[in-house]
N, C-alpha and C positions, 0 to 999 in steps of 0.2 A: 504494498499499499503506500510506504514509505516512498521507492522510488515512481511509481506513478505521481505522487504526488508534486515530486521534485520535477520531474518530465514533463507535467501539465505545467509549472513554473515557469521552465524555462522556456517550453512554448509559448507561454503568455507575454515573458522578456522582450523575449527574441521577434513577437509581434508588436510592438509597442512602435510605430516612428521614430521619438527619441532615442531611444536605445538603438535599432538598428542603423539611424544615421550617425550617432555617434564614433560605431563601431568599425561603421565605412570610413568615415571622417580621419578617423585617426588611421589608417593604413594609407588612404588617399594623399594628405599631407607627406607620410616619407616620402613618397611619389613624387608628389614637385619639389619636394629639397632635393633631390636627387637630376632635377632639371641643368642644364649647365648651356654655355652656349657652343658652336661647332667650332672646334679652332680649324684653320683650311689644312687642307689636302696638301701632302706634298703633291710635286708633280707628276703628273701620269696616273695618280691613284685615282677610284674611285670609291663615292661615295655609297655603302651598302646598306639598304633598310631593310631588318631581317622582320619581319612582319610573325608574328606568333600566333596562328590564325584559328587554332582550335574553338572547336566550337562558335567560329563567327557567321554559320551556314547553317541553314538548313539540306537534309535531307529531299532530293526533287528526281525527279523519272527520266533528267537527262546522268549517262549518256545512255542511250537506246543499244542495245545489244540485241544482235537476230534480226531474224524474219517476221512478219505478223502474222499470224494463224491462219494455215490457209480453210478451217474448217468454221463451219456458226457454230457458235459454241450460244448456249443460251444460260442466260446469267442472268439472274436478279439485279434491277440496275449497271447493266453492264455499261460502260465507258466506250460514244463509238467514234470512229478514226477520226470525225473533225475532232472532236475534244480532246480525245489524245494528244494529238499534232499541235493544240493551242497551246497545253500546259504542260507538255514536255519541252518547250520549246521559250517558256518562261524568263525572266533574266534570276540569274542566282538568285536565289533567297535567301537576306541576314537574320539572324538572331536578333535581342538587345545585345548582344557585343559586336554589333556589325560595323559599331562607329572602329574600330582597328581597319581596317580594311581601308574607309575612307577616309580616314587620318594619314596612312602610308602611303597611299594616293596621292594626298595633297601634299607630303613630305616630297614625293620623287619629282610631283610639278617645280615645289621649289627650288630644288637641287638641280633639276636640270636649268633649270633659269639660273644658276648661279654658274655651269658652265661643269656641274663636276660630273656628268654621264654616269648617271647614278645607276644603279640594283637594286631591284627588291629581291628577297630572297622570302618566301613565303613558304614557313612548317607547321605542316599538316598532317597528320597522319593518318591513314584509313579510317572508316566511319566504322563505329563498334554499332552502330545502331543499321547497316546496310548489310545485307545478307551476299556474301561470297558464292560466286556459280560458278562453273566449268565455263571456260572462255573466257573470264573476266582478266584483264589487263590490269594488273593493280596498281600502275601510274594514271591509271585511268580513270578510278575511281576513290581516289582519296579526297579528302577533303582540300589539299592542295590544288588542287587542279579546276575544284569549281570557284575558288578564288581566284586562281589564274583568268579561269573563261571573263570571273566579271572584271578582273582587273584590265583584260584585254577589249569588251566590250561595253564597257558603261566608259571607262576612266581613258579608254584608247592608249595603253602602255604598252607599246612593244611586247609581243612574246617574247623575240629574244631578250629583252632586259630582264627578264623574269625570270629566278634559278626557284626548282623547287625541291622541298625535303618531305619525301613522302610516308617516311616511318616514325618521325618522332608523337608519343605520346603525352611527351610533359616536357617541360622546362631543359632539365638535364640535356635530355635527347633531344632537346633543340639547338643544344649549344655546342653541343659535342658535336652534330652534324651540321651547323651551318660553318664550325672552322672544319671540319673534313673537306667539305663540300669547296670551299674556298680556297686550301690546300690544292684538292686536285685539282681545278678547275685554274690553278695561277693564279688567283684572281691578286692583283696590286689593291689591297684597300685601306692600305694606308696607317695599318694598327690604326683605325676607329671604325668603331658598327656602332650603327645606330638602331636601336631595338625598339619597337613600335608594343604594346601591349595594356591591358589593363590597367587602370590604375590601383588598382586593386590588386593585382598579383604581381606590379612593378618592380618593389623592391626586390622581391624576392627574384625577379624572373632578371634584375641585375649585375646581383651578389654574385648570381649564378654562372652570368656571363663572364664577369671578372675574373672569378675562378679559373674557367675555362680558355680564355683569352689573356694571359698574365700579364701578358706586355703590349695589352692594348688599351685603349681609352674607348668606353661604354657608353653612349650618349643613350641615357634615358629619353625615351619621349611618350609620358603616360596621355590613354586617353577613357574615354566611357565613365566620363567623373559618373556617380550617386551625388558629391555633395558637392559643396564649395565652401574655401577655409574659410576662418574664423574672422570677422573685422578687423579685430588686434593687430593678424597677421599681412593686412592687407595696406594700413593707414600710410604706409610708408611711402607706398608706393602710385597711392590713389586716393582721391577724399570726394566728396562732397555727392554728387549725381552719381557721379561714376561708381559709387562704391557699390557693389550689388551685396545685398545681405536677404538672408532666409526672413522671412514673415514667421513667425510663432502662432499656429494654429490651434483650436483647441482637439483640435481631428491628432495633431503629434501625438495624446496620448489614446485615441484608441488601437485596437488593435488592426492589424490589415495586411494579407494575403504577400502586397509588396514588400512590406517592412520585414516580412519573415523572410521574402525571399533573400534580401539584400541583407538580414544577420545572417544568415545560413552561408551565401558568399563569402562572407565575411569569417566566422569563425573556419570555414575549409579553408580559407589561405592561411589563419592565423598556425591551425594544426600541418598544414601544408612547410610554412614558413620551421616550426619546431620539425618536424619531419627531417627536409633539408640540412637543419643544422646537427642532429645529433648523426647524420649519413657524413656529414662535415662537408657538406655539395655550399654550403655556404657559411662564413665567417661573420655575424651582427656584430658580432664584439669586439673584434681585433683591430689594434691598432692602426690606424692608415698606413701604408705602405708606402710614404716617400718617394722610392726609385720607381714604384709601378706608378701611369695618367690616375686620374680620382676617376670616376665615375660620371 
């Protein structure tokens, strides 16, 4: 009974907007504090933008494999050929984390204007919710492939400027795969990697990439924010009407499904960061090594 009561209390607390907002704001503030200007690249180097894309798109009918059936099959509420043609050619649909894709495309355009000849490296492995069938080509059914389609069709980014990591399912694998791809393809990235990820996860992602890319500078570019910084953190750079503040409402103490979702995301990130710490994949309490470029 006590365990049930404790679980219900935690469920209630996590569903209160004030609590969920505070949990997320602490993580996102850490992400903001990692942001630093990008130094000029050395001559001949290309700016590499790593898009950590797991969970940013939804499963769709594309790509289609095989031929349509030759026999008429009587199925209740069957989808006809015209309907299938339309829904199977829909643009890539994004999840609530799709801002990561949009921001990576924006950064690519900005780096192009600077003349840095950027590359986007999309890291997103096979979907766990897509059944693998005989004849499927792994590289054609990963989430990375769907993100590439969106980048080329929606944002007009040349496919030749997009590298794909089809295997990674978590941040550590993404960092290691990124390093291997850059080494195998002998890409001169000027010892500088720009990482785009959700603000909730950015601190862990940046620390992980720093441990893998030991002699390189990691440029953190968080997006997909749930919160905004508290006003006192902003007063030195913006004032008056330009200072955006969140209005406290009576509904902030009433449980909601959205708040529970944010709380669960934040708690999952705290647990993931602790797991990375005990595995030795990140060292959040390590004193800065001045011989290494800052994050």
